[in-house]
MIGU-402052 format. One record per residue (C-alpha): residue number from 1; residue in three letters; chain; x, y negated, z. Coordinates in Angstrom, 1 decimal. Layout:
% residues N
SITE pami vonu torvo     px     py     pz
SITE  NUM  ALA     A      X      Y      Z
...
This chain:
% residues 82
SITE pami vonu torvo     px     py     pz
SITE    1  UNK     A   37.7  -90.9  128.3
SITE    2  UNK     A   36.5  -93.9  126.3
SITE    3  UNK     A   36.3  -97.4  127.8
SITE    4  UNK     A   34.1 -100.4  127.1
SITE    5  UNK     A   36.8 -101.9  125.0
SITE    6  UNK     A   37.1  -98.7  122.8
SITE    7  UNK     A   35.0  -99.1  119.7
SITE    8  UNK     A   34.3  -95.3  119.8
SITE    9  UNK     A   32.5  -95.7  123.1
SITE   10  UNK     A   29.6  -97.8  121.9
SITE   11  UNK     A   26.7  -96.3  119.9
SITE   12  UNK     A   27.2  -96.8  116.3
SITE   13  UNK     A   25.3  -99.8  115.1
SITE   14  UNK     A   24.8 -100.3  111.3
SITE   15  UNK     A   27.0 -103.2  110.2
SITE   16  UNK     A   24.4 -105.3  108.5
SITE   17  UNK     A   22.1 -105.1  111.5
SITE   18  UNK     A   24.9 -106.1  113.8
SITE   19  UNK     A   25.9 -109.0  111.5
SITE   20  UNK     A   22.3 -110.3  111.0
SITE   21  UNK     A   21.6 -110.1  114.7
SITE   22  UNK     A   25.0 -111.6  115.8
SITE   23  UNK     A   25.8 -108.7  118.0
SITE   24  UNK     A   28.9 -108.8  120.1
SITE   25  UNK     A   31.5 -106.2  118.9
SITE   26  UNK     A   32.1 -105.1  122.5
SITE   27  UNK     A   28.7 -104.8  124.2
SITE   28  UNK     A   26.3 -105.2  121.3
SITE   29  UNK     A   24.5 -108.1  123.0
SITE   30  UNK     A   23.0 -110.6  120.5
SITE   31  UNK     A   25.5 -113.3  121.6
SITE   32  UNK     A   27.8 -114.0  118.7
SITE   33  UNK     A   26.2 -117.2  117.5
SITE   34  UNK     A   25.9 -120.6  119.2
SITE   35  UNK     A   24.0 -122.0  116.3
SITE   36  UNK     A   23.0 -121.2  112.6
SITE   37  UNK     A   26.6 -121.6  111.4
SITE   38  UNK     A   28.7 -121.7  114.6
SITE   39  UNK     A   30.1 -118.9  116.6
SITE   40  UNK     A   29.9 -118.9  120.4
SITE   41  UNK     A   33.3 -119.3  122.2
SITE   42  UNK     A   32.7 -116.0  124.1
SITE   43  UNK     A   30.0 -113.4  124.9
SITE   44  UNK     A   28.0 -114.4  127.8
SITE   45  UNK     A   27.1 -110.9  129.0
SITE   46  UNK     A   30.6 -109.3  128.8
SITE   47  UNK     A   33.0 -112.2  128.5
SITE   48  UNK     A   34.7 -111.2  125.3
SITE   49  UNK     A   36.7 -114.2  124.0
SITE   50  UNK     A   35.7 -114.7  120.3
SITE   51  UNK     A   38.6 -117.2  119.9
SITE   52  UNK     A   40.9 -114.3  119.2
SITE   53  UNK     A   39.0 -113.6  115.9
SITE   54  UNK     A   39.8 -115.9  113.0
SITE   55  UNK     A   36.5 -116.4  111.1
SITE   56  UNK     A   37.6 -119.5  109.1
SITE   57  UNK     A   34.8 -121.1  107.1
SITE   58  UNK     A   33.1 -117.8  106.4
SITE   59  UNK     A   29.6 -118.7  107.9
SITE   60  UNK     A   29.4 -122.0  106.1
SITE   61  UNK     A   30.6 -120.7  102.8
SITE   62  UNK     A   28.3 -117.8  102.9
SITE   63  UNK     A   25.2 -120.0  103.7
SITE   64  UNK     A   26.2 -122.5  100.9
SITE   65  UNK     A   26.6 -119.8   98.3
SITE   66  UNK     A   23.4 -118.1   99.4
SITE   67  UNK     A   21.4 -121.4   99.3
SITE   68  UNK     A   22.6 -122.1   95.7
SITE   69  UNK     A   21.8 -118.6   94.6
SITE   70  UNK     A   18.3 -118.8   95.9
SITE   71  UNK     A   17.8 -122.3   94.4
SITE   72  UNK     A   18.9 -121.0   91.1
SITE   73  UNK     A   16.4 -118.1   91.4
SITE   74  UNK     A   13.7 -120.6   92.2
SITE   75  UNK     A   13.0 -119.1   95.6
SITE   76  UNK     A   13.8 -122.5   97.3
SITE   77  UNK     A   13.8 -126.1   96.1
SITE   78  UNK     A   17.2 -127.3   95.0
SITE   79  UNK     A   17.6 -130.7   96.5
SITE   80  UNK     A   21.1 -131.2   95.3
SITE   81  UNK     A   20.0 -132.3   91.9
SITE   82  UNK     A   21.9 -129.9   89.8
C-alpha cells in the first residue's frame, strides 16, 4: 500500500505545471515559494521540510538569465545598459 511519502501515491502532475505553480512534492499544495525567488522553509499543509533539498542559487540564476533573454528579444526594456 502506498503512503503519502511515496511519490507513486500522488496523482501524476506534469513537471512544468508543478514547477510554475510551486507545488509541494509531497502533497501538491502550492506552498513551495515564500516569494518570487525564495523557497519557503516548509510546506504549511503537510509540514514537509524543504531544507533537506539543496536548491542552491537556481531560482535567482534562472530569473536573471530569463530576464536577459527577454531583454535581448525586445520583449522587456533592458535597464542594465548593455
